[in-house]
N, C-alpha and C positions, 0 to 999 in steps of 0.2 A: 406371594406364592400362588394366590388365587388367579392373579393376572397371568402368570406364567402358564398355568394350566389351561386357561381359556385360549391363549395364543397357540399352545401346542395342539389343542383340540381343533382349532380353526385350521391350522396347517394340515393336520391329518385329514380333516374333512375336505380341504381343497385338493389334496393329493388323491383322495378317493374319488372325488368328482372328476378329476382329470383322467384317472385310470378308467372310470366308467365311460367317459366320453370316447377314449381311445378304443375301448371294447365295442361300443356302439358302432363306431366307424369301421372297425375291423369286420364285425358281423355284417354291416351294411354292404361293404364292398365284396365280401365273400358271397353274399346272396345275389349281388348284381352279376358276379362272374358265373355263378351257378345257374341263374335264371336270366341270362342276358336277353333272350328274346322277349320275355314278358316285361322285363325292365325297360326295354326299348319301346314296347307298346305303351307302357305307363308314362314314360317321359314324352313320347310323341303326342299322346292324348292330352296330357297336361299342358304341353307347349302350345298345341293348337288352341286349347281352351283359353289359356292365359293370354296368348298372343292376339287372338281374335277379339277377346273382350277388351284388351288394352287399346287396340286400334279403334274399336267402336267408341270406347270412353273418350279417346282423343278426339274423334270426330264430333261426338255429342258436345264435349266441352267447348270445342271451337264454335259449333253452331249456336250454343247458348251464350257465347261471349260477345256476340255482335253488338258493337257500340256501347259495351259496358265500361269502356275506358274513359268515357266523358265524365267530367266533374258534374255532380248534381244530375247525372243522367236519369235518375229515377223521377226527377221533377219535370222532365221535358216531355212534351206531347206534340202531336201533329194534328192539324185540322184536315178532315176529309169532307168530301161532298157527295151526297146521295140524293136520288130523286126518281120520279116517274114522269115521263113525258110521252103523251099519246100511247100509253100502255107499255112503253119501253123503260125498263128499270136501268138506272146507271149508278155506279159507285166508283169514285176515283179519288186521287190524292191531290188534285189541283184545286186551288181556290183562287179568289180574285186578288188583285193588287192591294186594295185598301183594307183587307182583312187584318193584316199585321198591326197597322196603326190603330184600328178600332179595338183590338184586343188589349193593347197596352194602355190606351187612354180611357177606355170605358169599362173594363172589367177589373175589379179590385184585387182579385186573387192572382193576377198575372204579373210576374216580375218584369219579363222582357219577351220579345219575340223577334224572329228573323225570317227572311224569305230566301228560298233557294230554288233554282230551276236548272235544267240542262240547257247549255248554250249551243251544243252541237259541235261540229268540227271547226277547228281554227287553224288557218295557215299563218305561221309566224315567220317573218323574214328578219334575219340578223346578219347584216353584211351579205356575204355569199351563202350563208347557211339558211336553208329553208326547212322548217319543221312543221309537219302536220300533226296537230294535237287532236285526238279523238274524244277524250274525256275532259270536256271543259264545262265548268259550272258557272253560273252567274249568281251572286250572293250579296246580301246586304253588308254594310260596313262593319257590323258587329259579329260577323260570322265566326271569326277566330276567338272572340271572347265568349260567344254563346256556346260553341262546341270546343272540344279539347283536341286541337291539332297543333303540334309543336311548330312555332315560328322560329326559323333559324336566322332570319335577318329582316329588318324593317320595324317600324313603329306600329305596334299592334292596334293602337288607337286610330291610325290613319291609313291602314292597309288598303281599304276598298272604299274610300270616302268620296272620291271624285269620279266623274265619267272617264272611261278608258283607262282606269287603273287595273293592273293585273298582278296577281300573285302566282309565282311559279313554284313547282315542287322541286325538290332536290334533283331528281332525275332530269326534269325538263331544263332546269338551269344549267346542268352540266352539258346537256346536249347542245344548248345554244351558246353557252359562254365558256365551255371547256373548263379549265382549272382556275378560272377567275374566282377570287374569294367572294363569298355570298354578299358580304357587306358592300363590295364594290359593284355588284350587279344591281343593287337597289339604286334607283335613279336613272338607270339606262332606259333607252327608248327602243321599242320594237315596232316593226311595221307589220300590220295584221290585215289579212284578207285581200280580196281582189281590189278593193277600194284604196288599199295601202294607207289606212289610217294609222296614226301614231298612238301607241299605247305606252304608258309609263309603268315600269316595273317598280312596285312599291314594297315588295317583300318576297322572301323565299321561305316556303314551308317544308317541313319533313314530308316525305311520301306517306300518304295515308296507309294505315295498316290494312292487312287483308280482311280483318273482321269488322268491316264497316260498310254501310250502304253508300257512303259518300266517296265514290271513286272519282278521282280527279287528277289531271295532269297540270291544270291551270285553273284559276278562278278569276273571273272578270267582275268588276264592280256592278252592282245592280243599277246604279245611276246611268250606266252606259245604255241600258235597255229602255227605250221610250215607253214600252208597255208598263213598266214598273210605276209610272206616274199617272196611269189611268185611274179613274174613279168609278168605273163601271163594276157592279157587283155580279152581273150575270155573265161576265167574260172571265173564264178561269184558266190560268196557265202557270200558276206558281204554287210551290209547296210552302205552306206556312207552319212554322214551328213556334211553340211558346213554352215558357218556363214558369211554373207556378211557385208560390211561396210554400215552404214546408207546412204540412197539415191542411192544405187547401183541399176542400171536397171538390172533386172533378165535376160533380153534378151541378155545382154552382156555375162552372164554366159552360157546361152544356146548356143551362138555362139562358145564359147570356147569348150563346150562339143562336138559340131558338129565337131570341128577341131580335137578333140581326136580320133574320129572314123577314120578319114583319116590318122592321124599320127601314131596311135598305133594299131588299130584294123585291118586296111587294110592289113598290112604285115602279120598278123597272119592268115587272111582268105586266102591269097596267099599260105602260108605255109601248112595249114591243108586241104584246099579244092582244091588247085591247080588252082585257078582262082583269077583274080585281084578283087579289091573292085568294080570297075566300072562294070566288067562282072557279079559280084554277084548281083549288083543292077539292071542291065539290065535284068537279068533272073527272076526278080520278087521278089528278096530277099530284105530285109531291116534290118538295124541295127542302133540303135541310143539311145541317152540318153534324159531323160526329168527330170524336177524338180518338187517337190511338197513342198509347205510351211508346216512347222511343224504343224501348227494349223489345217491343212486339213487332217492329216494322220488318225485321228480317224474315218473318214468317207470314207477312201480309200477302194477300192474293189480289189486291186492288190494282186496277189499271194504272199504269204510269209509275210504278215503283222504281226506285233507283237501285243499283248495285245487285250483287248476287242474291238470289231468292232461296230461302230455306223452306222446309216443310215439317211442321210439327208432327204430322202423321209418321213421317220417316224417322224422326227422332224417337218417337214412342216405340215404333217397331224395332228399331235398332237397339234401343235400351233393353227391350224384352229379349232380343236375340242375344245380346251380351250376357245377360243373366242366364239364359237358357244354355248357351254354349259352355259357360262356366260350370253350371250344374251338371251338364252332361259329362264334362271332363272329370268332375268329382265322382259321379256315378261310375264312370269307366274305371277310375282308380279303385273304387270299392270292389267292383266286379272282378277286376284282375287280381286284386290282393286276396280276396276270399277264394278265388279259383285256384290259387297256388297255396292256400292255407295248409292243406294236408301235407305238402312237402316240408313244412316247418313244424308239423305237429310233434314229431319225435324230438326235435331240438327244444321245443318248449317244455315237453315232458321231462327231459333230462335236466334242463335248467331249473325247473321247479323242484325236481327231486334232490338237487344239490343245494337248495336253499334260496332260490330266487323268489322274491315276492311278486305278487301280481302287479302292484303299482310300478315295480321296476320294469316288468315286461311291457306294461302300457307305455311307460316313458320311452322305452327303447323303440317301440313301434311308432309312437308319435314322432320321435326324433327322425326315424327313417323317412316318415311321411313328409315332414317339414323339409328335410334335406333334399328329398326327391323333388319337391315343389320348388325349392331354391334353385336346383340345377335346371329344371324346366323353365323357370322364370328368366334365368340368365340367357338361356338359348332363345326364348321368346323375345326378350328385349333386343338381343343381337340381331335376330331375324327381322324385327321391325325396323331397326336402324339401317340394316343392309338393303332393305326393300323400300326405303323411304321415297325414292323417286317414283317407283311403281305405285305406291299407295297415294302419293300426291296426285298423280295422273288419274288414278281410279276415282278418287274422291273430290277432285278439283280443288285441292287445298295447297297450301304453301308451308307445310310443316318443315321445320329445320331441326338439326340435332339438338339445339338448345331447348326446343319445345318438349323434347323427350327426356333428355338428361338434365334434370333440374331437381331441386330439393323436394318440390311437391310430388314429382314422379317417384323419387326415391322413397319417400314416405309411403306413397301408395303401394309401391312394390313390396316394401318390407311388411306392411300391414297385410297385403294380399298373400304373401308367402305364409305368414303365420296363420291367418284365418283359414285359407284354403287347405293348408297342410294339416291343421288340427281337425277341421271339419271332415276332410277326406280320409284322414287316418284314424279318426276316433272309433268308428264302427269296426273296422278290421282289427284294431288293437284290442278292443273289448272282447271280440269273438275269439281271437287267437289266445289272449291271456287267460281265458276262462277254461281252456283245456285242462283235464285232470291227468296228472302224470301217469297213474297206473293204467288208465284206459288207452292213452295215446301210445305208450310203450308196448302195450299188447296189440296195437294195430287197429283199435276200434275206430270206426269212421266217425268224423265230426262234421260231415257235410250239412250245410244249412238246408232248410226247407226249400224244395224246388217246385212247390205247387204253383199253379199258374197265377195265383192272386197274392203271392207274398210281396212284400215291399220292393224287393229287387226287381221282380218282373213288372211291377207297376211303373217303376222308374224307366225300365227299358221300353215299355209301352209308351211312356211319355216321350222318349226319344223318337219313336216311330211317328207320334203325332206331329212333333216339330219338323221332322224330316219330310213328312208328307206335305205339310203346309208350305215348307220352303220350296219343294218341287212344284207344287201347284202354282204358287205365286210367280216362280221363275218362268214357267210355261206361259202364264197369262200375260205377264209384262212383255216377254219376248214377242208373242203373237200380236199384241196391241201395237208395239213399235213397228213391226213389219207391216201391219195393216195401215198405219199412218203413213209410212214411207211409200206404200203402193197406192194410196188414195188418189183418185183422179182430182187434180187441182182445178180443172176447168181451163187450164192453159198449159202450154208446153214449157216446162222449166229446164229441159235439157239443153246444154250448150248456150244457155241464155246468160249474157254477160251484162253487168251493171257497172258503169264507170262513175266514180264519185267525184264530187266537187267540180261539176261541169261549169260552175260560175267562174272558174279560173280561166276559162277560154275567152279570149277577147271577142270572138265571133263564133257562137255555138253553131250557127247555120253552116258556116264554112267547114267546120270540123265534121258535122253530120254529112255534108255532101262528099267530103273526101273519103269517109268510111264507106259510103254507099257505092263508091267506085271500086272497092276491093271485091274481088270475086268470091272470097271466103267469108264475107260479111253479108248478112241478110237482115232487112227490116230495122233500120236505125231510127230511134225516136228519142225525143227530149221529154223529160217528165219530172215532176216535183217529188214523186214517190213511185215505188213499184212493189208488187207483192213479194214477200210478206211484210213490207215496211210501210204500210198505210196506217197511220196513227190518228190523223186529224179528223175531227168530227164536229158537226155544228147542226143547229136546228133549222129546218126549212119548213115552210108552210105549203100545203097543197092548195093551189089556186082555186078560188070560188068555194072554199071550205074553211072551217076553223081548225082543221086537223094539222097538227105540227108533228113532224117526224125527225128523229135524230139520224142524220145521214153521215156516213164516213165519206171523205172526199179527197180527191187529189187532181192535179192539173197535168195535162199531157198534150202532145201534138197530134196531128192527123195520121201519123204512121205508127202509133202505139199499138193498135190492134194487130197489125202485121208483125211488129217486132216481138211481141210476147205470145202471140197466137190466140187472141180472144175471138170468140164466136158471137156473131150478131144473131139475136133471136127475131128482132123486128126493127124496121127502120134502117137507118144508116149510121156509120161512124162519122167522125169529124172529117171535113174536106179541106177547110181553109181556116187558119186561126183568126183572120180578120172577119170573115163572114160568120163564123161560129162563135164569136166572142160571148154572146148571150145564149148559147145553146149548151145543153147537158146531155150526157148519156147516163141512163139509169140501169141498174142491174135488176134481175128477175125478182129478187127479194124485195127491193124497193118498190118495184112496179106493183107487186101483190099487196104490199103494205099500204100503198096509196089507194087501193081498191079500184083500180082501173081495169077495163076490158080491152082498151086499145090506147095507143099513144097519140092518136090524131088530135091535134089542137090542145094537147095537154101542157100545162105550165106549172112550174114550181116557183115559189117566192122565197128569195134570200132575205133573211131578216138582218138589218143593220141599224146603226144609230139614226140614220136618216129616213128609215121606213122600210120599204120593200123594193127589191130589184127583181124584175120578172125574167125568168129563165125558161126557154122553150125546150121541151123534151123531144129529141129527134131520133132516139134509138134505144133499144133494150139490148143489153149485152147478157149473154148467158152467165149464170152465177159462177164465180171462181173464188178460190180461197185467197184472201189477202191478209189473214191473220193466222193464228195457230189453230190446231184441230180441237182445242178444248172449247172453242166458241162456235156458235152457229154463224153462218154467213149473214152479215148485217146489211141493211140498206146502204147503197153506195151511189155516189154521183161522181162523174168525171167531167172536168171542165177543159176547154181547149185554150192552150196558150202556146206562144211561139218559142219560149225558153223554158229551161228546167234546171233542176239541181243535179239530175243524173242523166246519163246517156245509156239507154238500153239497146242491145243489139244481139243478134244470134250469130254465133261462130259456126261456120260449116267446114266440113272436111276433117281429116284426121290430125293434121298438124295445127292444133289450136294454139300451141305455144308460139309458133312462128307468126301466126296471125296477130296474137296479142303483142308481140314485139314490134310488128309493123304499126299497130295502132298506137303503141307507146311512142314510137319514133315520130309519128304524125302529131301526137299530143305535145311532145317536147318542142317540135318545130313551131307550133302555134302558141304555146304558153311560155316559151323561153325556159323550159326545164323545171316547171313547177311539179310538185309530187303527183305521180300517176298511181292512183289507187283504184282497184277494181275487185270485184268478187263475182262468183257464179251464183245465180239465184238458187240453184239446187242446194248449194252450201248454206245459203241463208235459211232455207227451210230445215236443213239438218241442225242448225243452231237452235231452232225452236224445240228440237227433240232432246237437247243436251241434258236437261234436268231429268227427264224420264230415262234417257240413256244411262246417266250416272246411277240412277236408282236401279235400273236393270243390271248394270255391271256390279254394283255393290251387292244386290240380291243374289246374283249368280255366284259371286265370289264367296260371300258368307254362307250361301247354301251349300256349295261344294265343301267348304271346310266343316260345316255342321254335319253333312253326310259322312265325311271321313271320320270325324270325331265319334259320331254315333255308331259307325261301322266298327270302329275299334272296340266300343262297348259291347256290341253284338258278338264280336270275336271273343272278347273276354268272357261273356256269359256262356257262349257256346263251349268254351274250354271248361268252365265251371260245371255246366250241366253234363258234358261228356264225362268228366272225371267223377261226378257224383253218381252216374248211372253205369259205370264201367262193369260192376258186378252184375247188374241187371242185364246188360247187353251180353255179357259172357254166358249167363245162364240161358238167355234166349237162343244164342248160337248153338249151345249144347242141345237144346230142344229142337233145333232144326231151322231156326230163322236164318235167312240169307242176309248178305250185306245190304241189299237194296231195302229190305224191311227196316233194318237198323237205321240206315240213312233217312228213310221216310219218317220214322218215329222222331228223330232228332229235328228234321226240317219242320214237321207238323207242329212241334212244340213252339217254335218261333213264329210260324205262320199263324197260329192261333192268337198269339199276342198281337201280331201285326193286324189281323182282321179286326180285333176289338179296337185297336188304335185308329184304324181307318174309319170306323163308325163315328168316332169323335172328330177326327181330323178333317174329313171331307166337308161336313157342313160348316165347320169353322173357316176352312180355307175358301169355300164358296162365298161366304159372307164377306170376308176380307177382300177377295178378288172383285166381287161385285161392287163393293164400296169404292175401290180404286178405279174401276172402269167407269163408274158413274161420273167421274170428273171429265170424261170425254163425251162430246156430242156424237162423234163418229167413232163407234167402238165395236169391238168384236163381240160375238155371242159367248157367254160363259157356258160353253158346250160340255156335254157329257164326255166327249172324247178327251178333254183335258184331264178328267179324273180317272178315266180308264188308263190313260198313259201314265199318270202318276202312280196308280196302283201297280201297274206292270213294273215301274221303276223300283218301287218298294220290294216287289218280289225278286227283282234282279239283285238288289242290295243284300237281301237275306241270302240269296243263293251264293253270292260272292263272299259275304262275311261269315256265313255259317258253314259253307260248303266244305272247307278244309277240315274243320273240327268234326263235322258229321262223317266225312269219309274216314278220318282217323279213328273215330269211335266205332264205325261199322267193321273195321278191320282188326279189332281187338282180338287177341288170342285168349280164349277162355282160361287156359292153364295159367297164364300170367297174372290173371286177376283173382282166381279162385284158389290158388295154392295155399294162401294163408287161412282159408276156411277149413 
């Protein structure tokens, strides 16, 4: 009998809950219909807040996931090199060839190590199929056991063990071999490069994921590269990675690396510089190694990093933005809910008078809040999915539907719905459920405090702070990018063409002469590099001194100054590769660094294993940018050679496309149809701006959405204030106030909050903007005009957001608001 009663009570309780849920839904949809405009604002604000925060979380999650998929990734570190030479500080990721073997044989805490480097472009021939691979790495034989990249075919123990072994990726294998099974590709021979050497395919690997620094289309065995067998410790061209045993203190590894400097580097400094390591250090020089965890490399700023680069500062900024936008959306919800509270006051009073408990009303309002967030979340998720291509292009990512619709995302969404719904709905539900039946039925006002410093206005002021900072940073970033693009490079980059892989030409001089005959081509030259692709540097000694200077360097022919538009400051440019074989051109920065007043009889010594080679300085070229704008112009030397890796030329006339087609036709004629790849130099410089451009795009995008979300909050608060002051405005109008005065009172209320917010926002924005600008050597001034413009923008936002409600409040009819009094 007892069991039967319990079952019956449970059934009754269940029916009651179901009836209550149906009632909640009925009331919810009735209120949506009755207050459709405010409901639309609520949903729009929540959708923007949830959508923006979700996109930022997606971006941050991907940024923080780089190389996290490697087994034992937390145990992997990389060796870096730093030092000071003749007052020049350098930090980079390249180390010497013998470093890897020394780590595994001499340091007890190291399990294993491996070496990786960029190979450059690789032209691969397979029958009649020619493929130009751009992302080719050279790596030790244990690369695929050290790192976690899936091997689809081949013996993992023998993938890169012999010279001229190559591992292809899935995509490369399909391009070369079509639908041939991967197992049958292993053992095939490829013809590589202009020398047409035979390479053996020993394996096929899965394409590397997008969240790794190791971008590759093929990997060549380290044994192929003669440099990998060198024993010199002061020649650094490889990236060395090592894996420690669990629990190993990285400081013990650092101590061993410090010992390598004394043991191996010291004798070479004595050999090449003629001074001991102690004397080198006492003279202000420095040389040492450091380590970086694998998981930190995506955010590294060292020279020579591989793969896409991240920025911890951006991750932090966007994390804060995600939180702020979500908070703003919740604040908007509260403002809009309380602004319409009086419309439901009588409903609440009647429900209470017929027996509704306060906790029931709280549950109802919380249910409405969670359900509204649920609707907004669905719309936000749908919007993110539909705009995935746009977002990928904006953030330079490769997100797919599977990255968004998965169990982790669903859990995040469900949690977000309940947390945001409860937090956003808690305050309105407590306020509304506290109304007393007798007072609200009589029409007594329950408007909350509207003084300037109540919590609601503080939150709106917080919105103004964020919005102001977003506007300032957007203006600063945009101006800096425009400044970089308009910066004088020191040469003419317009219509300047660079043809790659010039070594494919059987006779480069013939090709150069053929292009020189074209009326639409000017100034053809052969060169090893061209700005902004000048990466190589080495130490040279100033003759008759003990001063050693780190110079960037590249090789070119006698027509290079004409082809790219360099200007000579003193002396002459190269005239003949044979006569000028031991001559060099120095730039202004290098000339000043050498401490010279003239170049007459000036010489520079090239340091090599056999001693010194004397180079005669024959000219000074005016400084020009051959790197990005974050770095100062460095000392530069140019050498004269008859051949090069690139052909640089200037295309004249309007029909550049036809000219390029003519050049390609001549290329095909001389090379037999080898791949013709070219790029415009101005596009190369544009690529240097891409990370900053992405930051600017993201900042503008999120700033606009933040402004829209904050404006919705202002609109909601304006509605709330206008409603709470209706009787005041009615009385003022009876006493003679005109509409302009009423509008001014409403506008002044928000302008006061904004003014206080600006006092906080402008110094904070100035600090952040200056911190970002300090990354650039050639930067704009953090001018007052930026903040004047930002203040004007805030005023415009107030005008637009508050204007409608202010005009509506100023036109109130006194009789309509005072008849109940």
